[in-house]
Residue frames as a rotation matrix with the C-alpha (Angstrom) as fourth column:
MET 1
-0.328 0.380 0.865 100.09
-0.934 -0.270 -0.235 226.71
0.144 -0.885 0.443 117.19
LEU 2
-0.928 0.099 -0.360 99.02
0.141 0.986 -0.091 223.56
0.346 -0.135 -0.928 119.01
VAL 3
-0.025 0.988 0.151 95.28
-0.317 -0.151 0.936 223.02
0.948 -0.025 0.317 119.52
PRO 4
-0.718 -0.226 0.659 94.57
-0.683 0.045 -0.729 222.90
0.135 -0.973 -0.187 123.26
ALA 5
-0.769 0.499 -0.400 92.51
0.511 0.855 0.084 220.18
0.384 -0.140 -0.912 124.95
LEU 6
-0.720 0.579 0.382 89.02
-0.603 -0.795 0.069 221.67
0.344 -0.181 0.921 125.30
VAL 7
0.009 0.745 -0.667 86.94
-0.078 0.666 0.742 218.51
0.997 0.045 0.064 125.90
GLY 8
-0.019 0.098 -0.995 85.62
0.887 0.460 0.029 218.39
0.461 -0.882 -0.096 129.45
LEU 9
-0.912 -0.336 -0.237 85.96
0.406 -0.822 -0.400 222.13
-0.060 -0.461 0.886 130.03
PRO 10
0.115 0.905 -0.408 83.03
0.540 -0.402 -0.739 224.44
-0.833 -0.136 -0.536 130.68
ALA 11
0.437 0.116 0.892 82.22
0.897 -0.121 -0.424 226.15
0.059 0.986 -0.157 127.37
ALA 12
0.990 -0.051 0.130 83.09
-0.056 -0.998 0.038 229.65
0.128 -0.045 -0.991 128.59
GLN 13
0.453 -0.876 0.164 86.49
-0.326 0.008 0.945 228.43
-0.829 -0.482 -0.283 129.82
ALA 14
0.190 -0.351 0.917 87.09
0.751 0.654 0.095 226.57
-0.633 0.670 0.388 126.55
HIS 15
0.806 0.130 0.577 86.70
0.506 -0.656 -0.560 229.84
0.306 0.743 -0.595 124.64
GLU 16
0.853 -0.512 0.104 89.24
-0.493 -0.721 0.487 231.50
-0.174 -0.466 -0.867 126.96
VAL 17
0.259 -0.774 0.578 91.72
0.029 0.604 0.796 228.61
-0.966 -0.189 0.178 126.69
ALA 18
0.431 -0.041 0.902 91.40
0.869 0.287 -0.402 228.63
-0.243 0.957 0.159 122.90
MET 19
0.939 -0.049 0.341 92.05
0.079 -0.933 -0.352 232.37
0.336 0.357 -0.872 122.72
ALA 20
0.638 -0.746 0.189 95.10
-0.520 -0.236 0.821 232.02
-0.568 -0.622 -0.539 124.98
ALA 21
0.028 -0.598 0.801 96.40
0.369 0.751 0.548 229.36
-0.929 0.280 0.242 122.56
ARG 22
-0.501 -0.193 -0.844 95.76
-0.499 -0.732 0.463 231.78
-0.707 0.653 0.271 119.64
VAL 23
-0.906 0.417 0.072 92.95
0.302 0.518 0.800 229.72
0.296 0.747 -0.595 118.08
VAL 24
-0.620 0.759 0.198 89.21
-0.782 -0.619 -0.075 230.39
0.066 -0.201 0.977 118.03
ALA 25
-0.867 0.425 0.261 86.61
0.307 0.867 -0.392 228.00
-0.393 -0.259 -0.882 119.46
ILE 26
-0.647 0.685 -0.334 83.45
-0.758 -0.530 0.380 227.98
0.084 0.499 0.863 117.34
ASP 27
-0.047 0.747 0.663 80.12
-0.422 0.587 -0.691 226.14
-0.906 -0.312 0.287 117.35
PRO 28
-0.546 -0.123 0.828 79.34
0.546 0.698 0.463 223.64
-0.635 0.705 -0.315 114.55
ASP 29
0.334 0.702 0.629 76.71
0.939 -0.308 -0.154 226.09
0.086 0.642 -0.762 113.24
PRO 30
-0.681 -0.732 -0.034 78.50
0.732 -0.678 -0.068 229.37
0.026 -0.071 0.997 112.46
ASP 31
-0.392 0.607 0.692 75.16
0.146 -0.701 0.698 231.19
0.908 0.374 0.186 112.25
THR 32
0.689 0.621 -0.373 74.48
0.452 0.034 0.891 230.81
0.566 -0.783 -0.258 115.97
PRO 33
0.539 -0.511 0.669 76.06
-0.704 -0.710 0.025 232.81
0.463 -0.484 -0.742 118.79
PRO 34
-0.460 -0.787 -0.412 78.90
-0.354 0.588 -0.727 231.09
0.814 -0.188 -0.549 120.63
THR 35
0.632 0.616 -0.470 77.71
0.150 0.498 0.854 228.62
0.761 -0.610 0.222 123.25
VAL 36
-0.296 -0.760 0.579 79.04
-0.481 -0.406 -0.777 229.70
0.825 -0.509 -0.245 126.64
GLU 37
-0.032 0.316 0.948 77.05
-0.965 0.236 -0.111 227.40
-0.258 -0.919 0.298 128.95
GLY 38
0.951 0.302 -0.070 77.52
-0.310 0.932 -0.188 223.66
0.009 0.201 0.980 129.18
THR 39
0.245 -0.873 0.422 80.47
-0.314 0.340 0.886 221.30
-0.917 -0.350 -0.191 128.87
VAL 40
0.080 -0.331 -0.940 82.58
-0.997 -0.028 -0.075 220.65
-0.001 0.943 -0.332 125.78
THR 41
0.563 0.219 0.797 82.07
-0.333 0.943 -0.024 217.02
-0.757 -0.252 0.603 124.71
ALA 42
0.395 -0.465 0.793 84.06
0.823 0.563 -0.079 216.97
-0.410 0.683 0.605 121.45
GLN 43
0.416 -0.315 -0.853 86.37
-0.345 -0.923 0.172 219.13
-0.842 0.223 -0.492 119.37
GLN 44
0.484 -0.313 0.817 87.80
0.816 0.499 -0.292 219.18
-0.316 0.808 0.498 115.86
PRO 45
0.190 -0.597 -0.780 90.73
-0.252 0.738 -0.626 219.29
0.949 0.315 -0.010 115.23
GLU 46
0.739 0.072 -0.669 91.87
0.507 0.595 0.624 217.18
0.443 -0.800 0.404 118.17
ALA 47
0.893 -0.448 0.041 94.10
-0.321 -0.571 0.755 218.46
-0.315 -0.688 -0.654 120.95
GLY 48
0.167 -0.944 0.285 97.77
0.103 0.304 0.947 218.54
-0.981 -0.129 0.148 120.00
THR 49
0.414 0.025 0.910 97.13
0.897 0.159 -0.413 219.15
-0.155 0.987 0.043 116.31
ARG 50
-0.534 -0.652 -0.538 99.37
0.470 -0.758 0.452 221.86
-0.703 -0.012 0.711 114.84
VAL 51
0.379 0.712 0.591 97.37
0.925 -0.266 -0.272 224.66
-0.036 0.650 -0.759 113.13
PRO 52
-0.448 -0.493 0.746 98.04
0.540 -0.814 -0.213 228.23
0.712 0.308 0.631 111.99
ALA 53
-0.863 0.140 -0.485 97.38
0.342 -0.545 -0.766 231.05
-0.371 -0.827 0.422 114.48
GLY 54
-0.605 0.708 -0.365 93.77
-0.698 -0.692 -0.184 232.18
-0.383 0.143 0.913 114.34
GLU 55
-0.801 0.282 -0.528 92.52
-0.178 0.730 0.660 228.80
0.571 0.623 -0.534 113.12
ALA 56
0.060 0.913 0.404 88.98
-0.937 -0.088 0.338 227.75
0.345 -0.399 0.850 114.08
VAL 57
-0.973 -0.179 -0.145 88.47
-0.107 0.908 -0.405 224.82
0.204 -0.378 -0.903 116.45
THR 58
-0.119 0.991 -0.057 84.92
-0.507 -0.011 0.862 223.47
0.854 0.132 0.504 116.33
ILE 59
-0.973 -0.128 0.193 83.52
-0.230 0.427 -0.874 222.51
0.029 -0.895 -0.445 119.73
TRP 60
-0.153 0.936 -0.318 80.36
0.056 0.329 0.942 220.54
0.987 0.127 -0.103 120.56
VAL 61
-0.855 -0.113 0.506 78.75
-0.441 -0.355 -0.824 221.54
0.273 -0.928 0.254 123.86
GLU 62
-0.306 0.748 -0.589 76.31
0.583 0.636 0.506 219.51
0.753 -0.188 -0.631 125.98
PRO 63
0.147 0.410 0.900 74.05
-0.466 -0.774 0.429 221.58
0.872 -0.482 0.077 128.25
ASP 64
-0.874 -0.452 0.178 74.79
-0.335 0.294 -0.895 221.09
0.352 -0.842 -0.408 131.94
SER 65
0.016 0.872 -0.490 72.29
0.280 0.466 0.839 218.90
0.960 -0.151 -0.237 133.75
GLY 66
-0.686 -0.265 -0.678 71.20
0.696 0.035 -0.718 219.39
0.213 -0.964 0.160 137.31
GLY 67
0.325 0.930 -0.169 68.18
0.945 -0.311 0.104 221.62
0.044 -0.194 -0.980 136.98
GLY 68
-0.479 -0.445 -0.757 68.34
0.538 -0.830 0.147 225.24
-0.694 -0.336 0.637 137.93
GLY 69
0.517 0.787 0.337 66.40
0.732 -0.203 -0.650 226.07
-0.443 0.583 -0.681 134.79
GLY 70
0.193 -0.368 -0.910 67.05
-0.079 -0.930 0.359 229.19
-0.978 0.002 -0.209 132.85
GLY 71
-0.250 -0.352 -0.902 67.79
-0.869 -0.329 0.369 227.84
-0.427 0.876 -0.223 129.45
GLY 72
0.458 0.411 0.788 66.85
0.014 0.883 -0.468 225.43
-0.889 0.226 0.399 126.78
GLY 73
-0.424 -0.683 0.595 69.40
0.672 0.203 0.712 226.16
-0.607 0.702 0.373 124.12
ASN 74
-0.947 -0.023 -0.319 68.23
-0.184 -0.777 0.602 227.78
-0.262 0.630 0.732 120.92
MET 75
-0.641 0.765 0.062 64.76
0.635 0.483 0.602 226.23
0.431 0.426 -0.796 120.85
PRO 76
-0.635 0.476 0.608 61.85
-0.507 -0.851 0.136 228.64
0.583 -0.222 0.782 121.35
ARG 77
-0.908 0.417 0.045 59.42
0.189 0.503 -0.843 227.91
-0.374 -0.757 -0.535 124.14
VAL 78
-0.666 0.744 -0.052 55.92
-0.286 -0.190 0.939 227.29
0.689 0.640 0.339 122.79
GLN 79
-0.878 0.479 -0.004 52.87
0.163 0.291 -0.943 227.39
-0.450 -0.828 -0.334 125.03
PRO 80
-0.464 0.785 0.410 49.26
0.770 0.129 0.625 226.95
0.437 0.606 -0.664 123.90
ASP 81
-0.681 0.290 0.672 46.93
-0.299 -0.948 0.106 229.92
0.668 -0.129 0.733 124.32
LYS 82
0.053 0.736 0.675 44.31
-0.998 0.068 0.004 227.75
-0.043 -0.674 0.738 126.00
PRO 83
-0.496 -0.250 0.832 43.94
-0.398 0.917 0.038 224.10
-0.772 -0.312 -0.554 126.98
LEU 84
-0.749 0.212 -0.628 43.01
-0.553 0.323 0.768 221.64
0.365 0.922 -0.125 124.27
ASP 85
0.282 0.870 0.404 39.75
-0.951 0.310 -0.004 219.70
-0.129 -0.382 0.915 124.47
GLY 86
0.251 -0.144 0.957 39.71
-0.334 0.915 0.225 215.90
-0.909 -0.376 0.182 124.58
ALA 87
0.832 0.104 0.545 39.91
0.433 0.492 -0.755 215.60
-0.347 0.864 0.364 120.79
GLY 88
-0.162 -0.986 0.030 43.02
0.855 -0.125 0.503 217.78
-0.492 0.108 0.864 120.65
ALA 89
-0.237 0.142 0.961 41.22
0.695 -0.667 0.270 220.77
0.679 0.732 0.059 119.16
ASN 90
-0.980 -0.126 -0.156 40.65
0.199 -0.719 -0.666 224.16
-0.029 -0.683 0.729 120.76
C-alpha cells in the first residue's frame, strides 16, 4: 500500500483517506482518543511510502484557529473556587 498525503487535510478527513488507502491514521500518543478536529500538519511515514496493509501512519494535528470555542484539546479546564487576594492567597 502507498501512504496517502494527509498533511493539510482536516483530521476527520485524514482518518477517512487513510482507511480508504488501507492504512490507519493514529495520534503520536496511542493512549489518547483519535484527534478528529484540526488540521494535519505532519505525518510519518511520508506520503508515497510503501507499507503493508493495516500499517499505522502517525499524524500530528494542529487545532483550528478562528475562535468558535468549544475545545481546548486534552487539557482540563481549571477555575479557582473564589478570587485570590492581592498576595495570591485565598
